[in-house]
N, C-alpha and C positions, 0 to 999 in steps of 0.2 A: 691474326691467326686465320688460316684458311681451312675450309671444311675438309679438304683432301688430306690434311694431316691428322684429322681426328679419327678415332676408332669408336665403334658402337659401345664397347664396354664402359669407357669413362662416362658416356651419356647416361647409361643405365644407372651407374653409381651416383651420378649427379641427381637423377630423378629420385632415386631411393632417399637421398639426403633431403632434397627439397620437399618431397611428399611425405617424408617420415614413414616410409614403408618398412614393415618388419622384416621382410626377406627380399633378397635380390631377385628371386623368381617372381614375386608380386610386382616389383618395379619393372622388371623386364617385360612382363605380360602387358602391363598398362602402357609402357612406352611403345611397344610393338603395335598395339591396338590404335593408339592416338596418332602415331606417325603414319600408319597405313591409311587412316581416314584423312589426315591432312594432305597426303599426296594427291588425293582426288581433286583437290582445290588448287594445285600448283601446276604451272606449265612444265612440260617435259624437260626443258632446259634447266629449270630450277631443281627438279627432282634429280637430274643427272649430277648437278653440283653437290647436292645433299646426300648423294648415294652412300657415302661411307657411314652415314648416321641412320639410314633408313633400313627397314626390313627388306631383305633381298627381293621379295616379290613386289615391293612397292616402288622401288627406284624408277623403273621404266614401264612396268606393265599395268599399273593401276589405271583404269579408264577415268577420264575426267568426269566430274559430277555433272549431271544434266543442267544444274544451275548452281551458282554460288550460294552457300548457306550463310546466314547471318551467324555471328558468334554464338548467339543464344541457340539457334537451331543446331549448330555444330555440336555444342555441349549436350543438348538434349538427345541428339542422334547417337551419342557415345554410350549413354546409360545401358541400352540393351546389349552392348558388346563387351562390357566390363563386368566381370563376375561380382554379383551382389551390389551393383551400383544403383543408386537412385539418381534423379536429376541433380540433387544437391551434391552428392558425392562425385558424380560425373564431372561437375565443375572443378572439384578439388583435383581429381585425376588429370583432367585436361590441363589445368593451370600448372600443376606440378611438372608435367612433361614439357609443356611449351616454355615455361620459365627456365627450366634446365637447358632446353635447346637454345634459347636466347643467350644464356650465359656462355654456352659453348661457341655460338656463332659470333658473338660480339655485336656491338651496336650498329655498325654499318651494314652488315649482312642481315641482321634482324630487321632493320628499317627497310631494306630492299625487299625482304620477304613479306613484310607487312603491307608494303605498297601493292602487292599482288593479291591481297586478301580483302574481303569487304571490311568496312569500318566496324570497329568493336572488337577486333581480334587482338589489338595491342594489349588490352588488360589481361587477356589469357596468356600472353607472353611476359607478363610482369612489367609491362611498359605503360607509361602514361599515353593516353590517346590525345594527340594534339589535333585541334580542329582550327582551321583558318577562320578568322572573323569575316562575317558577311559584309 
């Protein structure tokens, strides 16, 4: 499955199911917020490929983050931007969105996406974090 064949609506519905949100509006709001933040950590080429899934303003115009955030910092940075979120509930929201995104993208695309993010993000995408033996 390629990203270009997907539409934002099915992703929002997947987020609603994964995150067990009560309303489509809540799932849509969380999805928008998390994907907007994620874009700041992705190269423009990756954003362009994910454009059908991203909030319109995020696809190409989001500036890159000054430095890559760790997975923990990313989750903590989401709490102030999600209504009534605490650091603990922010993790639930982020994981719900990114797990649904991974399901939509498939393993190959998710693996490529994770290769562009700092270590630790795999768990947020519902994936095992594979570490090479030293």
